[in-house]
DOVEXMAR-951739 format. One record per residue: residue number from 1; x, y, z of N, C-alpha, C, O in turn; residue in three letters. Coordinates in steps of 0.001 Angstrom, whole numbers, plus 524288, in hexadecimal, padded with zeros to 5 digits. Layout:
BEGIN
[NUM,[X,Y,Z],[X,Y,Z],[X,Y,Z],[X,Y,Z],"ala"]
...
***
This chain:
BEGIN
[1,[0DE36,A28D2,974E4],[0DF88,A24DF,97120],[0DC30,A2564,96C31],[0DE15,A2467,967E2],"unk"]
[2,[0D730,A26F3,96CCB],[0D3E2,A2797,96828],[0D5E2,A2BEF,964A3],[0D585,A2B82,95FDC],"unk"]
[3,[0D7FF,A301B,966E5],[0DA33,A3451,963AE],[0DECF,A325F,9607C],[0DF5B,A33AF,95BE4],"unk"]
[4,[0E225,A2F34,962F8],[0E69B,A2CF8,96018],[0E4B4,A2979,95BAE],[0E6E2,A2980,95764],"unk"]
[5,[0E0A2,A2679,95CC5],[0DE7C,A22FA,958C9],[0DC5D,A2622,95436],[0DD3E,A24C1,94FB1],"unk"]
[6,[0D98C,A2A67,95561],[0D752,A2DB0,95137],[0DB8B,A304B,94DF3],[0DAE2,A3107,9493F],"unk"]
[7,[0DFD9,A31AF,9506C],[0E41C,A3416,94D76],[0E68A,A3030,949AB],[0E823,A3194,9455A],"unk"]
[8,[0E6C8,A2B4E,94B5F],[0E91D,A2740,9481B],[0E5A4,A2620,94360],[0E793,A254C,93F0D],"unk"]
[9,[0E08E,A261B,9443C],[0DCE3,A24F4,93FFC],[0DC1C,A29E8,93CAE],[0D888,A2CF6,93DAB],"unk"]
[10,[0DF5E,A2AA7,938E4],[0DF77,A2F84,935F1],[0DB30,A2FD5,931CE],[0D90D,A340C,930E9],"unk"]
[11,[0D9F1,A2BAC,92F5E],[0D63C,A2BF6,92B0E],[0D0A5,A2B5E,92CFA],[0CFAA,A290E,93114],"unk"]
[12,[0CD06,A2D79,929F9],[0C786,A2D25,92B6A],[0C59F,A2789,92B7A],[0C2A1,A2601,92EEA],"unk"]
[13,[0C752,A2489,927C3],[0C583,A1F2C,92756],[0C72E,A1C12,92C27],[0C417,A191A,92E56],"unk"]
[14,[0CBF6,A1CC0,92DC4],[0CDE1,A19FB,93263],[0CAEA,A1BC8,93747],[0C9BA,A189F,93AB3],"unk"]
[15,[0C9C0,A20C6,93796],[0C6E4,A22DC,93C0D],[0C162,A20A4,93C30],[0BF7D,A1F18,94054],"unk"]
[16,[0BEC2,A2078,9379D],[0B97E,A1E43,93763],[0B982,A1881,938F7],[0B60F,A16BB,93BD0],"unk"]
[17,[0BD54,A15AD,93721],[0BDC3,A1022,9387F],[0BE6B,A0F85,93E66],[0BBED,A0C2B,940CA],"unk"]
[18,[0C1BD,A12BA,940BC],[0C299,A1272,94668],[0BD97,A13BE,94960],[0BC5D,A1130,94D43],"unk"]
[19,[0BAB2,A17AE,94798],[0B5CB,A1918,94A32],[0B1D0,A14B1,949BD],[0AF03,A1389,94D78],"unk"]
[20,[0B193,A1243,94530],[0ADF8,A0DF1,94464],[0AF42,A0974,9481E],[0ABC5,A070E,94A66],"unk"]
[21,[0B440,A085F,948AF],[0B5DB,A0422,94C34],[0B48A,A0574,951DB],[0B2D8,A020C,954CB],"unk"]
[22,[0B54D,A0A69,9536D],[0B3D6,A0BFB,958C4],[0AE00,A0B17,95999],[0AC5F,A091F,95DAC],"unk"]
[23,[0AAD8,A0C92,955AC],[0A52F,A0BCE,95612],[0A3C3,A0612,95675],[0A049,A0494,9596C],"unk"]
[24,[0A67B,A02E2,95370],[0A569,9FD46,953A0],[0A6C9,9FB06,958F7],[0A3FF,9F7A8,95AF7],"unk"]
[25,[0AB22,9FCE3,95B52],[0AC90,9FB0D,96092],[0A877,9FCC0,96487],[0A6FB,9F9B8,967F4],"unk"]
[26,[0A69B,A01A8,96411],[0A289,A0382,967A3],[09D9B,A0048,96709],[09AEE,9FF21,96ADD],"unk"]
[27,[09C68,9FED2,96229],[097B8,9FBB6,96131],[09819,9F663,963E5],[0942D,9F459,965CA],"unk"]
[28,[09CB0,9F42F,96412],[09D5D,9EF17,966AA],[09CF0,9EF99,96C8B],[09AB3,9EC34,96F1C],"unk"]
[29,[09F16,9F3DA,96EBE],[09F6C,9F464,9746C],[09A69,9F673,976EF],[09967,9F540,97B7B],"unk"]
[30,[09745,9F978,9742A],[092CE,9FC1F,9768B],[08DF7,9F8BC,97706],[08E09,9F40D,975F2],"unk"]
[31,[089AF,9FB50,978B5],[084A4,9F8AE,97933],[08261,9F7BF,973C6],[0845A,9F9F0,96FFA],"unk"]
[32,[07E4D,9F490,9734D],[07C00,9F396,96E27],[07A34,9F8A6,96B64],[07AB7,9F91F,966A2],"unk"]
[33,[07821,9FC60,96E5F],[07673,A0156,96C00],[07B1F,A0462,969E6],[07AF1,A0680,96596],"unk"]
[34,[07F57,A0496,96D07],[08418,A0748,96B48],[0863F,A04C8,9665E],[087E7,A0770,962B8],"unk"]
[35,[08631,9FF94,9665C],[0884A,9FCDB,961CF],[0852B,9FE15,95CE8],[0876A,9FEF5,958BF],"unk"]
[36,[07FE0,9FE27,95D64],[07C93,9FF43,958DF],[07D83,A04D6,956EB],[07E18,A05AD,95239],"unk"]
[37,[07DA8,A089D,95A76],[07E80,A0E10,958FF],[083CC,A0EC6,9565B],[0842A,A115C,95252],"unk"]
[38,[087D4,A0C88,95895],[08D13,A0CFF,95665],[08D60,A0A5A,95112],[08FBE,A0C6F,94D70],"unk"]
[39,[08AFD,A05C8,950A0],[08B17,A02FD,94BA0],[0883D,A0619,94766],[08A04,A0660,942F1],"unk"]
[40,[083BF,A0877,948DA],[080DF,A0BB4,94512],[08428,A105E,9435A],[08452,A11AD,93EBA],"unk"]
[41,[086BE,A12D9,9470F],[08A05,A1762,945C7],[08E81,A15D4,94235],[08FC8,A189E,93E82],"unk"]
[42,[090DB,A116A,94355],[0952D,A0F8E,94008],[0932D,A0E69,93A8C],[095B0,A0FD0,936B2],"unk"]
[43,[08EAA,A0BDD,93A30],[08C72,A0A85,93516],[08B0D,A0F7D,931FF],[08C25,A0FD4,92D53],"unk"]
[44,[0889C,A135C,934A7],[08755,A184C,93215],[08C3B,A1B1A,93035],[08C41,A1D55,92BF3],"unk"]
[45,[0904C,A1B05,93347],[0953C,A1D79,931C6],[0978D,A1AF3,92CF9],[099A0,A1D98,92989],"unk"]
[46,[0972F,A15CE,92CC2],[09932,A12FD,92831],[095FC,A1453,92360],[09826,A151E,91F27],"unk"]
[47,[090C1,A1495,923FD],[08D68,A15C4,91F84],[08E90,A1B2A,91D53],[08EEF,A1BCE,91892],"unk"]
[48,[08F22,A1F04,920AC],[09046,A2459,91EF0],[09586,A2484,91C34],[09617,A26EB,91814],"unk"]
[49,[09956,A21F4,91E89],[09E93,A21DC,91C45],[09E78,A1F3B,916F0],[0A0FE,A2115,9134A],"unk"]
[50,[09B9B,A1AFB,91672],[09B59,A182E,9117F],[09884,A1B59,90D5B],[09A2C,A1B59,908D7],"unk"]
[51,[09434,A1E1C,90EC3],[09159,A2149,90AFC],[094C7,A2584,908A5],[094B6,A2656,903E8],"unk"]
[52,[097C3,A2835,90BE5],[09AF7,A2C87,909EC],[09F8E,A2AA1,906AD],[0A1DD,A2DB0,903C5],"unk"]
[53,[0A0EF,A259D,9071C],[0A541,A2380,90411],[0A373,A2165,8FED0],[0A6B1,A2069,8FB66],"unk"]
[54,[09E55,A20AC,8FE11],[09C55,A1E89,8F928],[09D4E,A225C,8F4B8],[09D08,A2717,8F58A],"unk"]
[55,[09E70,A206D,8F00A],[09FA1,A23DB,8EB9C],[09B2F,A2796,8EA29],[09C3F,A2C15,8E8D5],"unk"]
[56,[0965C,A25ED,8EA5D],[09207,A2947,8E8BC],[08FDA,A2CC3,8ED00],[08C48,A2FD4,8EC03],"unk"]
[57,[091EF,A2C5A,8F1B9],[08FC7,A2F45,8F622],[08FF6,A3525,8F53B],[08BFC,A37C9,8F5D3],"unk"]
[58,[09474,A373A,8F3D3],[09500,A3CE6,8F324],[09201,A3EC9,8EE62],[09034,A433E,8EE3F],"unk"]
[59,[09178,A3B6D,8EA7C],[08E66,A3CCE,8E5DF],[088AF,A3D8C,8E76F],[08620,A4130,8E59D],"unk"]
[60,[086A9,A3A13,8EAD4],[08149,A3A8B,8ECB6],[08095,A3F8E,8EFDD],[07CA5,A4243,8EF4E],"unk"]
[61,[0845A,A40C2,8F320],[08417,A4586,8F649],[083E9,A4A52,8F2BC],[080CE,A4DE1,8F3A2],"unk"]
[62,[0872F,A4A6E,8EEC0],[08756,A4EE7,8EB28],[0823B,A4F67,8E825],[0806C,A53C1,8E72E],"unk"]
[63,[07FDE,A4AFE,8E6A5],[07ADD,A4B2D,8E3E6],[076A0,A4D89,8E74A],[07305,A5009,8E552],"unk"]
[64,[0770C,A4CC0,8EC69],[07330,A4EF6,8EFF3],[073EC,A54D9,8F084],[07012,A57B1,8F0F6],"unk"]
[65,[078D0,A56C3,8F083],[079D2,A5C3E,8F193],[07A04,A5FB4,8ECBB],[07922,A6469,8ED2D],"unk"]
[66,[07B1F,A5D96,8E82E],[07B7E,A60CD,8E378],[0765D,A63AB,8E252],[0768C,A6854,8E124],"unk"]
[67,[071C7,A611F,8E29B],[06CF8,A641D,8E1AB],[06C34,A689F,8E583],[06A51,A6CCA,8E407],"unk"]
[68,[06DA6,A67CC,8EA61],[06D28,A6BEF,8EE4F],[070AF,A708B,8ECEB],[06F14,A750E,8ED52],"unk"]
[69,[07577,A6F65,8EB4A],[0792C,A7385,8E9CD],[07733,A7668,8E501],[07776,A7B34,8E4CE],"unk"]
[70,[0753D,A7390,8E124],[0733F,A7613,8DC64],[06E94,A7996,8DD8C],[06E30,A7DDC,8DB60],"unk"]
[71,[06B10,A77DC,8E0E6],[06690,A7B1B,8E253],[06865,A800F,8E509],[06649,A8445,8E410],"unk"]
[72,[06C4E,A7F9C,8E86F],[06E5F,A843B,8EB1C],[070BF,A8813,8E73C],[0701D,A8CCE,8E7CF],"unk"]
[73,[07377,A8610,8E34B],[075D4,A8983,8DF5F],[071A8,A8C1B,8DC0E],[071FA,A90C9,8DAFE],"unk"]
[74,[06DBB,A891F,8DA65],[0699E,A8B44,8D712],[0664A,A8F2F,8DA10],[064A3,A9321,8D7DD],"unk"]
[75,[0654B,A8E24,8DF02],[06200,A9199,8E21F],[064B9,A96B0,8E385],[0621D,A9A71,8E505],"unk"]
[76,[069D3,A96EE,8E313],[06CB3,A9BB4,8E443],[06BAA,A9FB8,8DFFC],[06BE6,A9E62,8DB5F],"unk"]
[77,[06A85,AA4A0,8E163],[06974,AA884,8DD5A],[06E2A,AA961,8D9D6],[072A4,AA8F5,8DB8C],"unk"]
[78,[06D1A,AAA99,8D4DF],[0714D,AAB56,8D10E],[074BF,AAFF6,8D28B],[07975,AAFDF,8D198],"unk"]
[79,[07280,AB3E4,8D4CD],[07596,AB854,8D697],[07362,ABA2B,8DBC5],[06EBF,AB985,8DCDF],"unk"]
[80,[076AD,ABC69,8DED9],[07516,ABE0A,8E417],[074C5,AC3F7,8E46D],[076A4,AC64F,8E82F],"unk"]
[81,[0726A,AC65B,8E086],[071BC,ACC05,8E09E],[06CB2,ACD66,8DDCE],[06AAF,ACA66,8DAA2],"unk"]
[82,[06AB5,AD209,8DF0E],[065F1,AD3E1,8DC82],[06765,AD72A,8D7C1],[06BE8,AD8B5,8D71D],"unk"]
[83,[06390,AD835,8D478],[0647E,ADB90,8CFEB],[06611,AE111,8D1AD],[06969,AE38D,8CF45],"unk"]
[84,[063AA,AE2E7,8D5D5],[064E9,AE823,8D7C8],[06AA4,AE878,8D987],[06D4B,AEC54,8D86E],"unk"]
[85,[06C88,AE46A,8DC3D],[07206,AE456,8DDDD],[075A0,AE434,8D922],[079A2,AE6DB,8D909],"unk"]
[86,[07435,AE124,8D542],[07774,AE0C6,8D089],[077A2,AE5FE,8CDAF],[07BC3,AE796,8CBCC],"unk"]
[87,[0733A,AE8A4,8CD5E],[0730C,AEDC6,8CAC4],[07684,AF1A7,8CDAA],[0795C,AF4AE,8CB3E],"unk"]
[88,[07647,AF18D,8D2D4],[079A3,AF514,8D5E8],[07F65,AF3BA,8D529],[082B1,AF739,8D4FD],"unk"]
[89,[0809E,AEEB8,8D4B8],[08608,AED22,8D3C3],[087DD,AEF17,8CE71],[08C52,AF0D0,8CDE6],"unk"]
[90,[0847C,AEED8,8CA8D],[085CA,AF0D3,8C553],[086D6,AF6B1,8C599],[08A8A,AF8A0,8C337],"unk"]
[91,[0839B,AF97C,8C87B],[0846D,AFF26,8C90F],[089A5,B002E,8CBB3],[08CB2,B0368,8C9DB],"unk"]
[92,[08AB1,AFD7C,8CFF8],[08F8D,AFE53,8D2D1],[09466,AFCFE,8CFB4],[0987F,AFF67,8D074],"unk"]
[93,[09400,AF939,8CC40],[09883,AF790,8C92B],[0993A,AFAC6,8C435],[09DA8,AFBDC,8C2AD],"unk"]
[94,[094EE,AFC52,8C1A8],[09574,AFE95,8BC67],[0921B,B0365,8BB75],[0907D,B045F,8B709],"unk"]
[95,[0910C,B0662,8BF7D],[08DC6,B0B13,8BEDE],[09013,B0ED5,8BAD7],[08D31,B1137,8B7D1],"unk"]
[96,[09535,B0F5A,8BACB],[097C2,B1313,8B744],[09997,B108F,8B226],[09C79,B1307,8AF32],"unk"]
[97,[09802,B0BC8,8B10F],[099D2,B0904,8AC64],[095BD,B08EF,8A804],[09695,B0673,8A3FC],"unk"]
[98,[0915B,B0B9B,8A8C3],[08D4C,B0BBA,8A4C7],[08A08,B06C4,8A4D3],[08AFC,B0328,8A7DB],"unk"]
[99,[0861B,B06B1,8A155],[0828A,B0243,8A12B],[08563,AFD3B,89FB4],[08467,AF927,8A20E],"unk"]
[100,[088D5,AFD70,89BEE],[08BA3,AF8C1,89A33],[08EF5,AF676,89EA0],[08F35,AF1B4,89F41],"unk"]
[101,[09178,AF9CC,8A1A5],[09484,AF7F7,8A621],[09112,AF578,8AA44],[0927A,AF180,8AC97],"unk"]
[102,[08C7D,AF7DB,8AB2E],[088C9,AF599,8AEF3],[086DC,AF046,8AD12],[08666,AEC9D,8B027],"unk"]
[103,[085BD,AEFDE,8A809],[083ED,AEAED,8A5DA],[0881F,AE6B2,8A66B],[086EB,AE23B,8A7BD],"unk"]
[104,[08CF4,AE819,8A56F],[09136,AE451,8A5E1],[091D9,AE273,8AB87],[09291,ADDC9,8AC76],"unk"]
[105,[09197,AE603,8AF3D],[09201,AE480,8B4C5],[08D62,AE10B,8B64D],[08E0C,ADD36,8B920],"unk"]
[106,[088BD,AE261,8B475],[08418,ADF35,8B5A1],[084B6,AD9AE,8B377],[0835B,AD5E0,8B613],"unk"]
[107,[086C2,AD93F,8AEAF],[087A5,AD409,8AC5A],[08B8F,AD0EC,8AF96],[08ACE,ACC44,8B086],"unk"]
[108,[08FB2,AD37A,8B145],[093B2,AD0C5,8B45A],[09183,ACF11,8B9AD],[092CA,ACAD7,8BB94],"unk"]
[109,[08E3D,AD257,8BC0F],[08BD5,AD0DD,8C111],[08854,ACC1E,8C04D],[0886C,AC87C,8C373],"unk"]
[110,[08548,ACC24,8BC2C],[081E9,AC79A,8BB1B],[08529,AC2AF,8BA48],[083D4,ABE83,8BC46],"unk"]
[111,[0896B,AC32D,8B759],[08CC8,ABEAF,8B652],[08F4E,ABCC5,8BB66],[08FDC,AB811,8BC3C],"unk"]
[112,[090D2,AC06E,8BEC3],[09348,ABF1F,8C3BF],[08F77,ABC66,8C764],[090E1,AB8AE,8CA17],"unk"]
[113,[08A8E,ABE49,8C777],[08688,ABBD4,8CAB6],[0868D,ABD6D,8D05F],[08394,ABB45,8D37A],"unk"]
[114,[089CB,AC121,8D1CE],[08A05,AC2E7,8D739],[08BF6,AC885,8D75A],[08E89,ACA5A,8D3BA],"unk"]
[115,[08AAE,ACB31,8DB92],[08CAF,AD083,8DC5B],[0914F,AD092,8E016],[0932C,AD4B9,8E1A3],"unk"]
[116,[09320,ACBFC,8E17D],[097A5,ACB9F,8E4F4],[09C67,ACDFD,8E23A],[09DBD,ACC80,8DDDA],"unk"]
[117,[09EE2,AD19F,8E4D3],[0A382,AD41F,8E2AE],[0A25E,AD8B3,8DF1B],[0A5F9,ADAFF,8DCE7],"unk"]
[118,[09D63,ADA13,8DE7C],[09BEF,ADE7E,8DB24],[09BC0,AE366,8DE8B],[0984F,AE3FF,8E1D9],"unk"]
[119,[09F7C,AE6DD,8DDAE],[09FF9,AEB92,8E0E1],[09B5F,AEF3C,8E009],[099AC,AF1CD,8E3BB],"unk"]
[120,[09953,AEF8D,8DB52],[0954F,AF35E,8D9EE],[0908C,AF34A,8DD67],[08E32,AF764,8DE49],"unk"]
[121,[08F0C,AEEDA,8DF62],[08A7C,AEE76,8E2C8],[08B4E,AF16D,8E7E2],[0878F,AF349,8EA42],"unk"]
[122,[09032,AF1DE,8E98F],[0916F,AF46B,8EE8A],[0941F,AF9B4,8EDC9],[0962D,AFBF2,8F182],"unk"]
[123,[0941A,AFBAC,8E8FC],[0969D,B00B2,8E7E2],[093BF,B0509,8EADC],[08EF8,B04D9,8EB5E],"unk"]
[124,[0969C,B08EE,8ECD1],[09424,B0D2F,8EFC3],[08FCA,B0FF5,8ECC0],[08BC8,B1152,8EF08],"unk"]
[125,[09085,B10D0,8E7A8],[08C7E,B1372,8E484],[08779,B1036,8E456],[0832E,B1260,8E468],"unk"]
[126,[08800,B0B24,8E41E],[08366,B07BE,8E3D8],[080B8,B0780,8E928],[07BEE,B07D4,8E97C],"unk"]
[127,[083BD,B06F0,8ED41],[0816B,B06B1,8F27E],[07E98,B0BBB,8F3EF],[07A8D,B0B95,8F68A],"unk"]
[128,[080B3,B1035,8F241],[07E4F,B1540,8F378],[07A41,B16DC,8EF5F],[07810,B1B20,8EFC0],"unk"]
[129,[07937,B1395,8EB83],[07578,B14AB,8E749],[076BC,B19BC,8E46A],[07342,B1CE0,8E355],"unk"]
[130,[07BBD,B1A81,8E32F],[07D6D,B1F31,8E05A],[07DC8,B1E25,8DA7E],[081CB,B1F2E,8D80D],"unk"]
[131,[079A8,B1C23,8D852],[07959,B1B4F,8D2AF],[073FF,B1D2C,8D0E7],[07045,B1D55,8D3F0],"unk"]
[132,[073B2,B1E8E,8CBFA],[06ED9,B20C4,8C9EE],[06B10,B1C70,8C850],[06C82,B17DF,8C7E2],"unk"]
[133,[06641,B1DFF,8C772],[06240,B1A56,8C5A5],[0639F,B185D,8C02A],[06283,B13E2,8BED3],"unk"]
[134,[06603,B1BB6,8BD0C],[06797,B1A2F,8B7BE],[06BB2,B15DC,8B7F5],[06B66,B1219,8B4FB],"unk"]
[135,[06F8B,B165E,8BB7A],[0739A,B125D,8BC0F],[07124,B0D44,8BDEE],[07274,B0914,8BBF6],"unk"]
[136,[06D94,B0D97,8C1B9],[06AF9,B08D8,8C3A6],[067E8,B063F,8BF41],[067F9,B0178,8BEB6],"unk"]
[137,[0653B,B0966,8BC24],[06232,B075B,8B7C1],[065C0,B049C,8B3CB],[06473,B0066,8B1DF],"unk"]
[138,[06A3B,B0700,8B295],[06DFA,B0492,8AEFB],[07003,AFF5C,8B124],[07063,AFB7F,8AE4C],"unk"]
[139,[0714C,AFF52,8B620],[07353,AFA8D,8B895],[06F2D,AF643,8B8A4],[07062,AF1B1,8B7C1],"unk"]
[140,[06A4B,AF7BD,8B9B1],[06608,AF3EB,8B9BC],[0652D,AF1B6,8B43F],[06443,AED08,8B3A2],"unk"]
[141,[06578,AF513,8B040],[064DF,AF340,8AADF],[06969,AEFA7,8A95D],[0689A,AEBAE,8A6C7],"unk"]
[142,[06E35,AF10C,8AAFC],[072CB,AEDCB,8A9E7],[0723D,AE879,8AC90],[07381,AE474,8AA41],"unk"]
[143,[07058,AE877,8B16C],[06FA4,AE38D,8B442],[06BAB,AE016,8B181],[06C87,ADB64,8B0F1],"unk"]
[144,[06750,AE260,8AFC6],[06349,ADF5A,8AD10],[06562,ADD3C,8A7DE],[06467,AD8BA,8A684],"unk"]
[145,[06839,AE06F,8A503],[06A48,ADED4,89FEC],[06E97,ADAB3,8A077],[06F55,AD77D,89CF7],"unk"]
[146,[07161,ADACA,8A4CB],[0759B,AD6F4,8A58E],[0738A,AD160,8A613],[0767D,ACDA1,8A573],"unk"]
[147,[06E83,AD0D1,8A734],[06C34,ACB99,8A788],[06B9C,AC92D,8A21D],[06B41,AC469,8A198],"unk"]
[148,[06B81,ACC7B,89E15],[06AA3,ACA9B,898B8],[06FAC,AC9D6,895B3],[06FC8,AC6C9,891FC],"unk"]
[149,[073E1,ACC89,89732],[078C9,ACC3B,8943E],[07D75,ACCCA,897D2],[07CF6,ACE8B,89C46],"unk"]
[150,[08205,ACB4A,895D9],[086E2,ACBDF,898BD],[08AE9,ACE6A,89527],[08D3E,ACBD3,891D7],"unk"]
[151,[08BB2,AD377,895D9],[08F70,AD635,89276],[09511,AD57D,8943F],[098B2,AD710,89184],"unk"]
[152,[095D4,AD31B,898D7],[09B25,AD276,89AEC],[09DAB,ACD55,89948],[0A22E,ACC56,89A9E],"unk"]
[153,[09ADD,ACA1A,89672],[09CE4,AC517,89493],[09EA3,AC184,8990E],[0A2CA,ABF1A,898D3],"unk"]
[154,[09B63,AC13B,89D1A],[09C6E,ABD94,8A167],[09FC5,ABFAE,8A5D2],[0A188,ABCAB,8A921],"unk"]
[155,[0A0AE,AC4C5,8A5F4],[0A3EF,AC6F9,8AA23],[0A0FA,AC6E4,8AF56],[09C49,AC7EE,8AF8A],"unk"]
[156,[0A3CD,AC5A5,8B383],[0A19A,AC5C2,8B8C8],[0A431,AC9ED,8BC24],[0A26A,ACB04,8C079],"unk"]
[157,[0A85C,ACC3D,8BA29],[0AB6F,ACFEF,8BD43],[0AC66,AD4DD,8BA0D],[0AC8D,AD4AF,8B53F],"unk"]
[158,[0AD0B,AD933,8BCB8],[0AE39,ADE24,8BA2A],[0B158,AE18A,8BDDF],[0B167,AE0AC,8C299],"unk"]
[159,[0B3EC,AE565,8BBAA],[0B701,AE906,8BEDC],[0B7BB,AEE19,8BBD1],[0B84C,AEE0D,8B70B],"unk"]
[160,[0B7B7,AF271,8BE9F],[0B8F5,AF783,8BC61],[0BEEE,AF7DE,8BC57],[0C155,AF99C,8C020],"unk"]
[161,[0C13E,AF634,8B809],[0C6F6,AF5EB,8B7C3],[0C975,AFB46,8B738],[0CE19,AFBDC,8B854],"unk"]
[162,[0C683,AFF30,8B58C],[0C89A,B047B,8B52B],[0C9A3,B069D,8BAA0],[0CDB6,B08FB,8BB99],"unk"]
[163,[0C5FC,B05C8,8BE25],[0C67B,B07DD,8C376],[0C9BB,B045A,8C6FE],[0CCB2,B064A,8CA3E],"unk"]
[164,[0C937,AFF37,8C668],[0CB95,AFBA4,8CA29],[0CFCF,AF81D,8C7EC],[0D25A,AF54B,8CADF],"unk"]
[165,[0D0A0,AF82E,8C2D4],[0D47F,AF4BD,8C06E],[0D263,AEF33,8BFE6],[0CDFC,AEE11,8C177],"unk"]
[166,[0D585,AEBD6,8BDB6],[0D3EE,AE660,8BD01],[0D49C,AE386,8C236],[0D8E4,AE37D,8C466],"unk"]
[167,[0D073,AE126,8C434],[0D0CE,ADE7D,8C94A],[0D3DA,AD95E,8C8F7],[0D47D,AD71C,8C4C4],"unk"]
[168,[0D5B7,AD79A,8CD7D],[0D8C9,AD2C6,8CDC0],[0D5B3,ACE12,8CBE5],[0D7E0,ACA8C,8C973],"unk"]
[169,[0D0A2,ACDFC,8CD08],[0CD7D,AC96C,8CBAB],[0CC72,AC90C,8C5D2],[0CAC6,AC4F0,8C3F6],"unk"]
[170,[0CD65,ACD3F,8C2DE],[0CC3F,ACD40,8BD41],[0D0B4,ACB0C,8B9FF],[0CFFE,ACA02,8B55B],"unk"]
[171,[0D545,ACA50,8BC53],[0D9A4,AC82B,8B95F],[0D855,AC296,8B7B7],[0D6D4,ABF58,8BAEF],"unk"]
[172,[0D8E7,AC18A,8B2CE],[0D79E,ABC63,8B0BE],[0D203,ABBF9,8AEDB],[0D07D,AB7F2,8ACB6],"unk"]
[173,[0CEE0,AC01C,8AF9D],[0C982,AC01D,8ADB0],[0C94E,AC2C1,8A85A],[0CCC2,AC5C8,8A6EE],"unk"]
[174,[0C53E,AC18D,8A57D],[0C494,AC3C4,8A043],[0C11D,AC89D,8A098],[0BCFC,AC879,8A30E],"unk"]
[175,[0C2C3,ACCE0,89E25],[0BF96,AD19C,89DD2],[0BBA7,AD0BE,8996B],[0BD25,ACFE0,894EF],"unk"]
[176,[0B697,AD0FE,89AC0],[0B28A,ACFFB,896D8],[0B01D,AD4EB,894AB],[0ADF2,AD4DB,89060],"unk"]
[177,[0B073,AD944,8979B],[0ADEC,ADE0E,895EF],[0B060,AE2AC,898C5],[0B1D0,AE242,89D57],"unk"]
[178,[0B0D9,AE711,8960A],[0B2AC,AEBE6,89878],[0AEA0,AF021,89740],[0AD72,AF128,892B4],"unk"]
[179,[0AC8A,AF28A,89B4F],[0A8D3,AF6D1,89AB8],[0AAB0,AFB3D,89E38],[0AADF,AFAB4,8A2FE],"unk"]
[180,[0AC12,AFF9A,89BCA],[0AE31,B042D,89E8B],[0B29F,B026B,8A223],[0B6A3,B008A,8A045],"unk"]
[181,[0B1EE,B0302,8A74E],[0B608,B01C5,8AB0C],[0B603,AFC05,8ACDD],[0B9B5,AFA3A,8AF5E],"unk"]
[182,[0B1E4,AF93F,8AB98],[0B146,AF3E9,8AD9A],[0B34E,AEFD7,8A9BD],[0B284,AF039,8A503],"unk"]
[183,[0B5F5,AEBED,8ABF0],[0B76D,AE742,8A907],[0B47E,AE2AF,8AB82],[0B414,AE243,8B047],"unk"]
[184,[0B27C,ADF4D,8A825],[0AF91,ADAC1,8A9EB],[0B2D1,AD5E3,8A8E3],[0B512,AD53D,8A4B0],"unk"]
[185,[0B301,AD26B,8ACDF],[0B683,ACDE2,8ACBB],[0B36A,AC8CF,8AD12],[0AF51,AC87A,8AF91],"unk"]
[186,[0B595,AC4D9,8AA6C],[0B367,ABF96,8AACB],[0B7DC,ABBE0,8ABFE],[0B702,AB72B,8AC7F],"unk"]
***
């Protein structure tokens, strides 16, 4: 019979009211200790329910959590890669594009803020260290210089359109710079 009753009481408010009434009946029928415990539980339930229904309740909760969220955001590092990883990514992406191409890729990596999706870091030539000291030196200089300027005009994406064509994700994006085979997109 209780299952049938619960099915009939569809709304939360009606269910809470029914539970409160059951508790009140138990409080009348039980021992003095049972009555006190049940009455306290009913009163606590009402207080919690009333607090969450107050207009300023959620505003107070948000005021408590916003500083915690802001501290978590500020404490998170601006980028999750080292300079050495970024230099290797620049080599893998633009080794054959000259210094200007390396500088443009470095600027775009800085603007992007992550190496996620950057193939150059995992390129076979980079993993096997098949690049010269001169190329590494150029890439390191490009990486350092990219901290001072942005020649890509805010681009976060690039692609070698000569070898691979225009990618699907670039449709609707603005081309900000073209250097040799690379196009830079914003």
